[in-house]
N, C-alpha and C positions, 0 to 999 in steps of 0.2 A: 504494499500499499503506500501510494506517494502523498506529500501533502496536495491539498488541494489548492487548485490554481488562484482562485478568488474564495473567501469567506462566501458560505451558502447563504448567511443572513447578516449582513453589515451592521452592525452597531450604528445606530443614529448619533451624527456630529451634534457636536454642542452647537448652539446659536452664538452669533457674535456677542449678544447680550450676555448669554451664560458663562462665556469664556471670560468676559471683562468683569465679573462676579468672582471669580476665581483668585485666589492668591498669585501673586506673580511666579512663586517657585511651581505652583503648578502649570502653569501656562508655558513656562520653558521646560521641554519635555527631554531635555537632557540633563542630566545630574552627574558627576563624577564622584562614585562612591568608592569606599577603598578596595572592594572586590570587583569594580568593574565601572566601566561607562555606562550607566543606567537609562535605558529608553523607557520612558512614561507616557504614552501619546492616548492612553486608555486611562479614565478615571471613575470610579465608583465601585463600592464593593457592599454586598449584601451582608456580610458573614459577622460583622460587628463584633470582632475581638477586641475586650477593653484596653488592652495595652496597643492598640496598632498606632504605628505612626501616621497614619491618617489625621490623627487629633493635630497633629503639629501645623497641617495645611488648613485647617477649619474646613474640613470636607468629611468629617466622619459621616454626618446626616444624608452623605450623597452615597446612595445605595444601590442605584441603577447605573451599571457601566455606560460611558457614554463615550465616543472619541473625541480629540480634539483634532486630530488630521486623518488622513488616510495613511495606510500601513506603508504604501510607497514612499508617499513626504517624510515619513517618519523614519525609512530606513534611509532617506537620501539625506536627512538631516544627520544622522547617527554616521556615516560613513564619510561624510563630508565636514565632520565637526574637528576644530584644529588639534585636539586632543587625540584624536582615534588614529592610530597606528595599524593598518592591514596586517594580521598574523600576530599582533603581539598584545594590543590592548585587551582586556578581558572586556567582556559585555555582559549587562545584566537587562532581563527583560521583564517590563512591568511587576516591579518589586516594590513601589512604592505607595500606589493609589487603588490596586485593586488586586483580585486573586488571578494569575494568569491561565488557570486550568477551569476556570467557571464556565459553563456549555457556552454561553454566548461571548465569551471573549476567547476560549482557545483557539478556533480559528483563525482568528488574528494573529494570535502568537504562531500558528504553523506558517501563515502567510509570512510574517517577518523573517521567521528561521530560513523557509524557503529561498526569499530572497538573499538573503546572506549567503546561504548555502550556494546558490547557482553563481555566485561573485566568484566562488572559490576561495573564501575567506576559511582561513584555519584557526580563528580566535577561539579561546575560552568563551562560551555564552552558558550563563548561570539563569535557570530557571526555577522560581522558588514558589512551591504550591502547599497548600493543607487540604485541597480538596480531591475530588474523587477524578484517578486516573483510571481508563479502560485497557484492555488488550489491544482495541483498535488505535489507542491514543499512541500507546507504545510503538506499535507497528509504523504510524506516521515518523513519531520521533527518531526511530532507527532508518528513516529513509534518507536523512541527511548525512551524507559523504566526508564532509570535508570539514564542516564546525567540530570544535571539541565541546560537546554539548552534556552540561550537567544539570540533570533535576533534582533540585534539593527538597525533600519532604520534611516542612516543618511540623513537628510533633510535641506537645509539651507534657500530655498525659494530665492537664489540670481539669478537675473534676468540676469546678464550679461553673454552673453555665451563665451567671452573672457577670463571669471574667470572659469565657470563652464558650459561647453557645455552640459552636460546630464540636461536634463528637470527636473525640481523638483516634477513634477508630476508623474513622475515614482516612485519615492520614497513614496508618497502619496499613491499613490494606491497600493503599495506593502505594506505599513503599515496598511491599512484598511484590504487587503485581510489575512495578518498574523493574525492580531487581530479577525477576524471572526471566523479563524478556528481554533485557538489557542486551544488544549487541554493539552498536555504533555511538551509544550515548552511556554515561555513567550516572548513577544515583547515590545520593548522599542522605544519611538520614541528619537530620537539623533538628537536633534537640535543644529546643528553646520556646520561650524562655524558663529559665530555671530558676524559681522564688523560694527562699527558706520558707517553710511551714504550710507552703500551697502544693507543692509537687516534687518534693526531694527527700520524700519518705525512703525507707528502705525498699518498698514496695515498688515506687516509681522508678528508682534506679533501677530495680531487675528489669523493669518492664521494657526500659530503654535499652539495655545489656540485652535483653532478647531481640528486639529489633534491630541492634547493630548489626546482628549476624544477617539480617535482609539486605545490607547496603554495601557498596564497596568503601566506603568510610563513613565516620559519623563524628561531626562538630557538635561541641556542647557549649553552649553560652548562656548568658545572664538578661536580666532586664532593664530594655533601654527606658528608665522613668524620668522623662522630662517634667517640665511645669505644667504642660498641657496635657498630659496624662494623668498626671497626680490631682489635677482638678476635675477631670471626668471622675476618677475615681472618688472623689470627695462629694461630689455633685449627686453622685448616682448610689453613695450609700455603701460603697466595695471598701474591704478591709484594705488598707493601706498597707502594702509591702513594706514600705521604707520611711523612716521619720523626713529623709532628704529626698530631693532629686538631684540629679547629677548629668552633666555634658556625655558622659559615658556610660557603658553598660556596665550594670552592678552584678557582680558575681563574687559572694563572699567567699572567703577562702575555705572556712570550714564547708560549706557545702561543697567545694571542688576536691577537698580532701577526703570527705566520703565517697565521692563518684570515683575518683581514682582508686581509693581502697577497695570498692566492688568491682571494677573491671579488673584490677592487677588480682586479685584474689578468683575470679571467675574465669580468664582465660584459659584455653589449651591450647592455644597456636603456636607456643614457645617464643611469642613477642608479648612482653610486659603487659600492656594494656591493650592490646590488640591493636585494632585501626581506629584508634579515638585522638581525635584533635583539638587544641583550642581555638584554632583560627580558622575561617573559610576557605580561604586559599589554601591552606594546610591541605585539608582534606579533600578538596576539587584536585589539588595537584597530584597526590597521592593515588586517587581513583584514576586518574591518566597516566601513572606511571611516569611524572614529571618531577622537578625542582620545583619550589613553590617561588610563583612569579612575583611575591610581595616581599621578598628576601628575609623572612622572618628567622633564618638561620644565624643572622647577626644578633639578635635576642636569643642567646644559648639556652636560658633558662626557660623558654618557652617549648624548647625542643626535647626535653626529659622523658616527656609521655612516647615521641615518635618512633615508630619501629624503626631497627637498625639501616633496612635496605634504602628508607626516606632520607635517612640521616646521611647516607653515602650521597644519594643523588642530590641533594642539595648543598651539599659541602664542596662538591666537584663543581656545581654551578654557579657558586656564590664567590664573587670577590670584590674586593674594595675598589668601587670605581675611581678613576684620575680625579683629585680635586680641582685641577684646572677646567676640566671639563665639566665636572658639575658647578662651580662657579659660574661659567660663563652661560650655562643653559636656565640656572636659577636666578642669575640677574637678567636675564630674557624675558623673564617669567614675572620678574618685578621683584626680588629678594633684596632687602635690606640688612645693614649690619654683618657680624662675621657669619660666614659660611663655613662650616666644620664637616669635615668626611672622617669619623672616628672607626672603630672596630664595631659598632653595634648599628651606627644610622648616619646618615645625612642629615645635618641639622641646619635648619634654615630660620629665619625671621622674615615675617612681612609677607607670607607666602598663607591664604588659606588653605582649604583642602584639596580642591583640583587641581591646582598645579604642582602642591605637592604627590599628589596620587600620580599625576603624570611624569615626575621624576622617578617616584619609586617605581612604577612599571617599566620605565625606560632603562633603568641602571638595575633593576633585581635586587634593589637594597633600599631596607626602610629608610624613611624622610619624615621627621619629626620637626617639630614646631618647637624653639627654643622655651617659650613661653607655656608651653603645656607638655610637661615632661613625660615619660613613660616611666614610673618607678619600679625599681628591680623587683620580680615576682609576681607583680600585679598584672603582667599582661596585656598592656593598655586598658585596664579598665578602671572603673570609677575605683576611689580609695574605701568608699564605703566597707566595711566587714574584714578589713585588712590592716594588719600592724604594719608599723614602719619598721623596714629591715634593712640592713648594710647591704649595700652593693653597688653594683654600676647602674645608676640611673641613666635615661637619654635625655638630654646632655646630662 
């Protein structure tokens, strides 16, 4: 089965007045995120997960998916974006304002994938879903020959329907379906968000460990708890998971320690923690038998759970870039102040996330903001739930 030439039922286009009512961030359909250049030309989702990032864009009440533009126009914007590098820049599809496998959305996803694949592009493409995936969908996903395609299945195991109305069995069934039929794509268990007291019990962890056997890799991470999401929790009488909000994901050390202990004790493969990873790109890279494209190998304490074979791949590919070349590119992007290339990361000032990610993916080396350091062993997460520990922060 191949991807359809055009979707059978096109989603309606938003009117000019509706587009003007959206936040500018939603109207700009391309956003550079750490895991890739993100294309989001469809907005609106009925799934109502309480912690969804759609709260940040003031469109959580927009339940019916609508298009900002045609799939063809969206693809053109993506491949002509100044930060896009053919065969190198990782891509994400519809991970900000809808679920890409909703019945009315997935024909558009297949259309975008087909257009990218027909250009012979071999870029990593990440599609993240918690919805149902059928055997017919898997056949379409297997039809793309050039793209390095990964389907990440979000599964939290959260049992509170006021926080997550979508039953986690949907995601579990989709994961098994995808893994069983995988040929030209890979599938990752995206175990998130893990929240203490909500879905981090021994039973929850064991359920995730069992599901990890039906994925090419497993990535675990915490809750993205911004002020807008906290306001939604308060306004709807939901139990507050933390007293404070943070710009980074919150994953307390105690929860991580118990997760690692359970996976290490249960693994029978000869690899201490199986195929468990802290970072999305690490899991994606492992699933495809490649080195991590985000250069996390420089932050060595991140790698202490990685399989030895993956460590060897990353070690071989990782090398400190030429400071003069880094400085030249960073200055062209608007960096100010000192530019440092140390043994862990490129450290810059004056660059927001998109140009930093452009440098990071170009050099395969971490790129950090001097004003927002990554603290030792916190793995780029919020400090909530962690005690300060001596070690090499970046910078």
